[in-house]
C-alpha positions in Angstrom: -24.1 -5.5 97.3 -23.0 -8.8 95.8 -25.3 -10.3 93.2 -26.1 -14.0 93.6 -26.3 -14.4 89.8 -23.2 -16.6 89.9 -25.2 -19.3 91.7 -25.8 -22.1 89.1 -29.5 -22.1 89.7 -29.7 -18.4 88.9 -27.5 -18.2 85.8 -30.6 -17.9 83.6 -32.2 -15.2 85.7 -32.6 -11.4 85.7 -32.0 -9.5 88.9 -34.4 -6.8 89.9 -33.6 -4.7 92.9 -35.0 -2.1 95.3 -32.2 -0.2 97.1 -32.4 1.6 100.4 -36.2 1.8 100.5 -36.6 4.0 103.6 -39.5 3.2 105.9 -40.5 4.2 109.4 -41.6 1.1 111.3 -42.3 0.1 114.9 -39.5 -2.4 115.4 -37.4 -3.6 118.3 -37.4 -5.6 121.5 -36.6 -2.8 123.9 -39.3 -0.8 125.7 -38.0 2.5 124.1 -38.2 0.9 120.7 -41.8 -0.1 121.2 -42.9 3.5 121.9 -42.1 4.9 118.5 -41.1 4.2 114.9 -37.5 3.8 113.7 -36.0 4.5 110.3 -35.2 1.2 108.5 -33.6 0.8 105.1 -34.8 -2.2 103.2 -33.0 -3.7 100.2 -34.5 -6.5 98.0 -33.1 -8.4 95.1 -35.4 -10.7 93.3 -34.3 -13.2 90.7 -36.6 -14.0 87.9 -35.9 -16.5 85.1 -35.3 -14.8 81.8 -37.9 -17.0 80.2 -40.5 -15.4 82.5 -39.2 -11.8 82.4 -38.0 -11.0 78.9 -40.6 -8.8 77.3 -41.5 -9.3 73.7 -44.1 -6.5 73.5 -42.5 -4.0 75.8 -45.4 -4.3 78.2 -45.4 -4.1 82.0 -47.4 -7.3 82.5 -44.6 -9.3 80.9 -42.3 -8.6 83.9 -42.3 -8.4 87.6 -43.4 -4.8 88.5 -41.2 -2.9 91.0 -44.5 -1.7 92.6 -45.1 -5.3 93.7 -41.9 -5.1 95.8 -42.7 -1.7 97.4 -46.4 -2.5 97.9 -45.7 -5.9 99.5 -43.3 -4.3 102.0 -45.7 -1.5 102.8 -48.5 -4.1 103.5 -46.2 -6.1 105.7 -45.2 -3.1 107.7 -48.8 -2.0 108.1 -49.5 -5.1 110.2 -47.9 -3.6 113.3 -44.9 -4.0 115.6 -42.1 -6.4 114.7 -39.6 -7.4 117.4 -36.7 -8.5 115.2 -35.1 -7.5 111.9 -34.7 -11.2 111.2 -38.5 -11.6 111.3 -39.0 -8.7 109.0 -36.5 -10.0 106.5 -38.0 -13.5 106.6 -41.5 -12.2 106.1 -40.5 -10.0 103.1 -38.6 -12.9 101.6 -41.6 -15.2 101.9 -43.8 -12.7 100.3 -41.4 -12.2 97.4 -41.1 -15.9 96.9 -44.9 -16.2 96.7 -44.8 -14.4 93.4 -45.0 -17.1 90.7 -42.2 -15.6 88.6 -39.7 -15.2 91.4 -37.1 -18.0 91.8 -35.0 -16.5 94.5 -34.7 -13.4 96.8 -32.2 -11.6 98.9 -33.6 -9.2 101.5 -31.7 -7.0 103.9 -32.8 -4.5 106.6 -30.7 -1.9 108.3 -31.3 0.3 111.3 -29.1 3.3 110.6 -29.8 5.3 113.7 -29.1 2.7 116.5 -25.5 3.4 117.3 -23.6 6.7 116.9 -20.3 4.9 116.1 -21.4 2.9 113.1 -23.3 3.5 109.9 -26.0 0.8 110.6 -26.9 -2.6 112.0 -28.8 -5.1 110.0 -29.7 -8.5 108.8 -29.7 -10.2 105.4 -31.3 -13.4 104.2 -31.1 -15.2 100.9 -33.8 -17.8 99.9 -34.5 -19.8 96.8 -37.5 -21.9 95.7 -36.9 -25.6 95.6 -36.6 -26.9 92.1 -39.8 -28.5 90.9 
């Protein structure tokens, strides 16, 4: 994975990441996909300004907790069937950007069991908050 930290607006950020979070979700547009869950791997990078994420007391509430990422994804998945990976990526990105400390996010999803002749098929989105 390539970090977006070279982007000028993110040079003062810390990158937090969740790699290959494996979930089973009802996703897809085909009839056979709607009848059961599929394995999906989700990757999330969030970019948080160092000024908002550099602990001075070594306390969890000084940073963005990784549980926020996992819990948010689980809550989104619990809402039911998703037709497109693009929709899932966009939804997760929007949730991550809703956190007050997060400046930017990269989300990717992969369906590793779709085709026998490739490792996976997937989608990725990168979004950044507008400067205030």
